[in-house]
PAZAPA-4460 file (N, C-alpha, C; in steps of 0.05 Angstrom, whole numbers, plus 32768, in hexadecimal, padded with zeros to 4 digits):
% residues 58
    n_x    n_y    n_z   ca_x   ca_y   ca_z    c_x    c_y    c_z   seq   type   mol
   8011   7FE9   7FFC   8002   7FFF   7FFC   8010   800C   7FFE     1      M     A
   800D   802D   7FED   801A   8044   7FF2   8006   8054   7FEB     2      A     A
   8013   8074   7FF7   7FFB   808B   7FFC   8013   809F   7FFC     3      Y     A
   8010   80B8   7FF5   8015   80D1   7FF4   8005   80F0   7FEF     4      Y     A
   8006   80F9   8008   7FFB   8110   800A   7FDF   810E   800D     5      N     A
   7FD6   80FB   8024   7FBB   80F0   802F   7FC0   80D3   8041     6      Q     A
   7FA8   80CF   8045   7FA2   80BD   805C   7F9A   809C   8048     7      C     A
   7FA8   808B   805B   7FA8   8070   8052   7FA1   8056   806B     8      G     A
   7F8A   8044   805C   7F7F   8031   8073   7F82   8014   8061     9      V     A
   7F88   8004   8074   7F87   7FE6   806B   7F6F   7FDC   8080    10      M     A
   7F60   7FCB   806A   7F47   7FC7   8082   7F4A   7FA6   8079    11      V     A
   7F3E   7F95   808F   7F41   7F73   8087   7F28   7F6C   8092    12      I     A
   7F25   7F5A   807F   7F01   7F47   8089   7F10   7F2E   808F    13      G     A
   7EFF   7F10   8087   7EFB   7EF5   8091   7F11   7EF1   8082    14      D     A
   7F12   7EF6   8066   7F26   7EEE   8052   7F39   7EF6   803E    15      N     A
   7F36   7F18   8044   7F3F   7F27   8038   7F50   7F42   803F    16      K     A
   7F5E   7F51   8030   7F5E   7F6F   803E   7F56   7F81   8026    17      H     A
   7F54   7F98   8022   7F54   7FAB   8013   7F61   7FCD   8025    18      F     A
   7F6C   7FDA   8006   7F73   7FF1   8018   7F6C   8006   800D    19      T     A
   7F5F   8022   801E   7F55   8037   800F   7F6C   8052   8017    20      S     A
   7F62   8065   8007   7F6D   807D   8014   7F5E   8092   800E    21      S     A
   7F61   80AD   8019   7F56   80C7   8019   7F5B   80DD   8022    22      A     A
   7F4C   80F0   8020   7F5A   8103   8033   7F5A   8109   8052    23      G     A
   7F4B   80F4   8060   7F4E   80F6   8076   7F50   80D2   8086    24      T     A
   7F5B   80CE   809B   7F51   80B1   80A1   7F35   80A4   80A4    25      P     A
   7F2E   80BE   80AB   7F05   80B3   80AA   7EFF   80AA   8092    26      E     A
   7F02   80B9   8080   7EFE   80BD   8065   7F05   80A2   8054    27      S     A
   7F1D   8096   8061   7F35   8084   8053   7F24   8066   805C    28      A     A
   7F17   8071   8078   7F17   8055   808B   7EEE   804F   807F    29      A     A
   7EE0   805F   8079   7EC9   805F   8072   7ECC   8054   805B    30      E     A
   7ED3   805A   803A   7ED6   804F   802C   7EE2   8030   802C    31      A     A
   7EFB   8030   8045   7F01   8011   8041   7EEF   7FFD   8044    32      G     A
   7EDF   7FFC   8057   7ECF   7FF2   806B   7EBB   7FE8   805B    33      I     A
   7EAA   7FF9   8048   7E98   8000   8038   7E9F   7FF0   8018    34      K     A
   7EAE   7FF1   801B   7EBF   7FDA   7FFF   7EC6   7FBE   7FFF    35      Y     A
   7ED4   7FBE   8021   7ED9   7FA7   8034   7EBA   7F95   8037    36      C     A
   7EA3   7FA1   8040   7E91   7F98   8047   7E7D   7F8C   8027    37      E     A
   7E88   7FA0   800A   7E7D   7F95   7FF8   7E7E   7F71   7FF0    38      K     A
   7E9E   7F6A   7FFB   7EAC   7F55   7FF5   7EB4   7F43   8008    39      Y     A
   7EAE   7F45   8020   7EB5   7F39   8030   7EAA   7F3A   804E    40      D     A
   7EAB   7F32   8061   7E9E   7F33   8086   7EAE   7F40   809A    41      S     A
   7EA4   7F41   80AE   7EB1   7F50   80C0   7ECD   7F5B   80C2    42      N     A
   7EC9   7F73   80AF   7ED9   7F8F   80AA   7EE0   7F9C   80B8    43      C     A
   7EF8   7F9F   80C5   7F03   7FB5   80CF   7F22   7FC3   80C6    44      E     A
   7F25   7FDA   80DA   7F39   7FE5   80D0   7F57   7FE1   80D7    45      V     A
   7F67   7FCD   80CD   7F7B   7FC6   80DC   7F93   7FD9   80DA    46      Y     A
   7F9E   7FED   80D2   7FB2   7FFF   80C8   7FA7   8019   80B8    47      Y     A
   7FAB   8033   80C3   7FA5   804B   80BA   7FB6   805D   80C3    48      S     A
   7FC4   8071   80AF   7FD6   8085   80AF   7FD7   8094   809D    49      A     A
   7FD9   80AF   80A6   7FDF   80C6   808C   7FF9   80CE   808F    50      C     A
   8000   80DC   8077   8013   80E6   8066   8012   80FD   807E    51      T     A
   802E   8111   8074   8028   8131   807C   8023   813D   8065    52      E     A
   8010   8152   8064   800A   8160   8048   8026   816B   803A    53      P     A
   8021   8169   8025   8035   8174   8017   802D   8193   8009    54      V     A
   8037   81AE   800F   802C   81BE   7FFA   8040   81BE   7FE8    55      F     A
   8034   81CA   7FD0   8052   81D9   7FBB   803E   81F4   7FBA    56      H     A
   8052   8202   7FB5   8050   8222   7FB4   8056   8221   7F9A    57      R     A
   8044   8231   7F8D   803D   8237   7F6B   8044   825A   7F66    58      Y     A
***
């Protein structure tokens, strides 16, 4: 799993694992769990982290 300038989560179910990324850890977790529940059961967030925001001056 790789993510840059955003938050990433790994969600695990009974049989598979899924990853998701978004601007906040809550949004990433919500999307990851929703996707996991579509294909698996007993889904929960296993890992969650965010990178430091990067600002590019133009």
